[in-house]
Every structure is written in structure tokens, then in C-alpha cells.
N, C-alpha and C positions, 0 to 999 in steps of 0.2 A: 490820305484819310478817309474820304468818301469811300473809295474802293474797299477799305477794312471794314468800314461800318456795313456795306452791303454784303461782305461776305459774311460778317457775324449774323446778320439777320437771316441770310440763306441757310447757314448752318443751324440756326434756331428753328427755321421752318421745317427742315427736313428731319429734325431729331426732336419734334415737339413733344412726342409721347415718351420720350425718355428723360423725365425731370427736366424741362426746358429753362433756361434763364429768363426771367420776366420780371418786371417791375410791379406788377399788380394782377390780382386774380379775381374774376368775376364768377359768382355761381349763384345761380337763382334760387336754388334750395338752400343756401345758408352754407352750412358745414364749417369748415375753416377758411372760407374764402374771406379776403380783404373787403370786397364789396358785393352786394347783391344785385346791382344794376351797372350796366355799362356806362350809363351817365354819370354815376357817382365816381366812377373810376376815371372818366375823362376829366371831370371838374377837380380832381385831386393831381393830375399830371402837370408837371412844370410847364410854366409859360413859354419856356425855350429850352430845347435840349439839343445837346451836340451830337447825340447818338440816339438811335431809336428807343423810345419809352414803350416797351412792349406790355400791352395788357391781354392776359391770356384768358379766355372766355370758355368756360366749361360747357357742356352740352346743356341746353335748356331753350325755352322759348321766351326770348326778351321783347316783350311789347313796349318798345321804346322809340320816340322820335329824337334823334341824335344830331348834334352838330359838333364838327371838329374844326376848331378854330386856333389850334396850338400845334406847331410844326413837330416832325418827328415822331408822330404817334403810328404804333403798329397795332392793330387788332388781330390777334391770332385765336380762332376758334380750335375746339377739340375735334370737330369734324363738319364737313360741309353739311351733311344731311341733317345733323342733329344740333348745330349751333345756330339758331334761327333769329334773326333780328327783323321784326315786322311792325309795321304800322299801317293804318288804312286812310290817311288823308288823301283828298282829292281836290282838284282845282276849284270846283263849285261850292265846296264845303266850307261853312262859317267855321272860323278860328274859335276856340273856346273863349267865352267870355267877350265877343266881338260880333259886330254885324258884318265885319269884312271877311271875305273868303281867303282861303290860303293861295289861290292862284296856282299855276302850273309850278312855278320855280319854287316855292315854299312848300309843295306838298311832299317833299322828299322824306323818306324814311331816314336816310343818312346823307347828310350834306358836309361835305368837305371844303373848308375855306382856307386851308393852310397847306404849305409844302410839305413835301417829304412823307406823305402819309402812305401806310401800306396796310394790306389786310390779306388773310388767307385762311382756309379751312372753315369758311361759315357761309350763310346765305343771308341776303339783304333783300327783303321783299317789301312790296306795297301790297297790303292785304284788301284794298278796296274791291268790291265785287262787281267788277266791270261787266262781266257775262250776264248777270241778273238784270242790270239796267239796259244792257245791250237788246235783251229779248223782249223788252217792252216796245209796244208800238209808239210812234212818235207823239200822240195826243194822249197817252196814257196819263192819269193824274200823278202817278207815282214816277213818271218819267223825269230824270234830272239831267241837266247839263253840265258842262265842265268836268268830263271824267277824265281828264288828263291826272295821271295818278304816279308820280316819280319814285322809284325806289332808291336810286343813287343819284346825288347831284354833285358835280364838279363845278365849283365857281369861285368867285372872289380871287383869292391868293393861292388857289389850289394849282399846284405844279408838281411834277416828279412824283406822281401817285401810282402805286403798283399793287396789282391784284393777282393772286394764284390761287388756284382751286376754290374760287368763290362762285356761288350762283346768285344772279342778279334777276329778281323776278318782278314782272308786273305784266301790265297789258297795254295800255296807251302811254307812250312817253317814259318807258321804264329806266332809261339811262340818258341823263341830261348831262352831257360832257361840253361845258360852255368854254372854260379857260385852260391854259396850260397843256401840259404833256401828261399823258396817262397810258398804263400798260396793263393788258389783261392777258394772262397765259394760263392754260389748262383750266378755263373756267367755262360758266354757262351763263348766257344773256337771253333772256326769254320776254317776248311781248308780242304785240300785233301791230298797232298803228304808230307809226314814226317812232319806233321804240329804242333807237339810238339816234339822238339828235343833237344839233347846236354847233357851235363855233369852234370848240376845242380840237387839239391834236390827240387822237386815241389809237393806239395800235393794238390790235387784237391778234394772237398768235396761239395756235393750235386750240382753239376754242369753239365751242357748240354755240351757235347763234339759232335760237328756236323760234320758230313762228307759232304763236297760240292761236286757237280758233275764235272766230266772231260767232255770235248768235244769229241763227237764221240763215247762214249760208251767204253772207254779204259778199259782194265781189267789187273791186279787190277786197280780199280779207285782211289785208294790211300791207305795210311797207317797211322795210328793215331799217334804213336810214333816211334821216331827214337834215342833211348838214347845211348849215350856214356859215361855212369857213370864209373868212375874210380874204379878199382878193390878194393881200399881203403874205398870207400864209401859204407855204408851198404844200402843206399836208393837212389833211382832215381826218378822215376815218379811214384806217388801213386794215385789211384782213389778210393775214399771212397764213396759209396752210390751216384755215379754219374749216368747219363743216356747218352748212346751212341745213338745218333739220326742221321737222314740223311735226306738231301734235296731230293726233288722230282727229279727223274733221276739218282739217285745212284743206280746202280742195286744190287739185292739180291747176297750175298755169294761174294762180290767184295772186302772187305776192311779187311785185317789183322789188328789185334790189334797193331803190331808192327814188327819192324825188327832191328837187332844189328848193329849200326854204329861205325865203327872203323875209326876215322879221319885219313886221311893221315898227317903225323907228322914227322917233321925233328929229327933225332937221330945222335949221333956221327958216327953212322956207315951207315948213309943213310936216304931216305925219303920213309916211308912206314906206312902201317895201324897200328895204336897203338894198342899193344897187350894187354895193360892193361885197355882198354876201354870195360868192360865187362858190357854192358847195363843192366839197371834194370828197368822194368816195371810191375807194379802190380795192377790188378783190383779186388777190394774186394766189395761185396753185390752191384754190378752195373748192371743196365738193359741194354741189348744190342739188338738193333732192328736187323731185317734180313739181313742188308747189311754186317755183320761181317761174315768172311769166317768160314767154318766149322773147317778148320786147326788151326785158331786163329792166328797164327804168320807166318812169312815167313824169307828167308834167304836175306843177302845182301852182295854184293861185295865189296872188299876192294883192296887197292894197294899193290902189292908185291913187294918184294926187287928189281925186274927188273923193276919196272915203270908200269907194266901192271896191269889191274884190274881183275887179275886171282885168287885171293884169295876169298874163299866163307865162310861166316860165318853164321853158322845155329842158329835157334832159341834155340837149345839145349845148344849152347855155351855161351848163355846169362842168365840172371835172369829174366825170364818171367814167371809170375804166375798169377793164379786167385783164388777166393775163393767166392763161392756163386754167382756166375754169374746167371743172369735170364733174360728171355725173348726170343724171336725167334732166336736171334744170339748166344744165349748161348749154350755150348756143353760141354760134358766131354768124353775126347777121350784121347789116348796116345799122341797126339801132343799138348794137352793143359793141361799142369801140373797144378795141384791142391795144394793149401796149406792146411795143417790141421788146425783145430780149434785153436790149440795151436800156430801154426806158424803165423796165421792170427793176433793174439793178439800183436805181435811184430809190426803191421803197425798202431797202435792208433797214434792219432795225437801227443801226447807229445813225443813219440819215435822217428817218423818221422821227426819231427822239433828240435829234441835234447832239449827239455825243453823250447823252445821260445813260448811264448803266443801271437799269432797274434792279432792286435787290431780288434775289432768287431767280434771275434770268438765267437759262442756260446759255452756255458758251456760243 
């Protein structure tokens, strides 16, 4: 049954321009659409559905902050470049009508909390102007803190979520993948500081991972991944046949592939860096432009038991590996650990996703 559902969604995705079968239409300009906002269409979706509830979104700029808390929702846009979902919340910003701030994990433009979600042919963007703030001196009166601004958050009951031909855009903390399994194919994920992060299992296939510039030529100019994968999970972030690219203005040798994040966590004996967050990031058969640092990876500080940021977690303490990297940013040295051919075979799609077959995944 699940295979038939996936096949139906795959057929829908590839034939979307030819009067696709959908359950709701969103059109910001009105017309004959059922809904003028995506939020209204989501609110009208069934609480539970045995097959994908497809919401077709016509081209437009949808300034909405959305949460998906119902299973089997599919958001399919008319085109990736012209179907734009955007919001500008950031961690240090006060929530409307409150003295409390969003915080990193609630700043997302789109938050998925339910299983079997899928999306295609659209852009999800956090529009917070990170660069304008980044350009200000540290003591400037308009300088703000808490610049983490998530575009897409996968949390709560999120699992078996799939994206094809999507653009996920932000700067710091663009993609928060905390729980479950997620799959990204033929897509673009762009940001600068730790822009793919947290504890979930995410597979990226044939996608562009784009580093965006910092203001003032800061070094390092960013970090691609900051995984906090639990030690009991064999897979964190896996990149298969991807392309690591950069915007103009991102210097050569300025971006590590990742750093190990040990989130500050409450335990019975105190609050400190989670020792079981043994981050995992693996790049296989991936093109790397010259912005990737020769060392490949870097360290990250964590909270000690005394509350200071005095703990240092090195790349060697994490599960950071490569196999068949190529391009001007590729290198083989003692700092960039390589998988053997036999080890790389354990990172095939079916193994990483533990048997889940994503909708619209190629054979």
C-alpha cells in the first residue's frame, strides 16, 4: 500500500503541469483557488489521511509562518523559483504580543511535526537580513544578538519527510533537522553558519549545498554542518553525489565541512554539553568547490559542568568521513578521514533511510 501511495505522489510530481490531482489549491491572487493562504489550506486538511493530501500552490510570494502537525501532507508548488514561502523571524526577536523571544527552534518559516510530509517545486526562505546585522560593528547600537534564523525545522513527530526540487534558503541555521528521517533530492540548501544542523538523519542526493557570504570577509566564513547525532544512531547527515558550491564573495579555503555540536542539555547532575551527541556527517562522491578548507573539519566548544564554554570537541571525536570527494576543495590528508569502498557501501539510500522508500525518489 505504501509503495502505491509513493508511486501516485511521484506521478503527481512529474505531471504537475498537466492538470494534477490535488485536494486543495492555494493562490495568493485569488481567482478560482480554494484558499488564498497556505495556512488556511493546512487548517482545512484532515487530521489523519491514509494517502497524501496534496495542496497545490500557485506561483506567488506567501509571507507565512507555517506548522504542519497532520500526517500525509504534500505541498507542491507551481515552480521552485516563483512559489516562495517566506518569513523573517530570528532567535533574538520577540514573539508578537510577548516579551519572550522566538529562540532558534521556533524561528522557522516552515515547521514539520508530523510524519509522511513531502514538498516539491517551491522555495522555503527565512528572510531575516543577516548580512545587514553582520556588517555592523560589535558595539554598534543597532547590533542585535540571536541571529539564528531557521527556514525549515523538522522536529517532534517528523519522520519520512521528502523534498524534491526545493530551495531552502537562509544564513545561520537554515535547516534544523532534529528528528526522524528526511530525504532531499535535486534541491538547493543555502546558508553560512552551521546551516545544516542537529540530531536527525537526513540524506541529501544530487543537491546543491551553497555557502553564502559573510559581511566583512570573516574567517571561517561558515560551517556546512553541525550535527548532534546521538551515539545510538548510525547515521546523521549523508551527502550522496552532491555539489558543494559558493556564492560570490565566499573566500577560498574558508569553510569547513562541519564541526561537532554537543548541545547544552539538562541532566540529573547538572547542565552541560551532551556527551552522547557524537555528530555524524559523511560526504560521498561529492564535488567540492575551492571554498572548502584543506583541513576539512574543525572543532567546536561546548558547555562544561561549571557553566563555561571551556570544553573543546575535536573533529576526531565525531563521525566525520569522506569518500571519493572531487573538485578544487577536495583533499586527502590526515585531517580528512576517508571511508573504504566497503565502508561506503553502508551509506546507500536504503540503509541510511532504514528501508523507507521516499516518494519521487529515482530507482
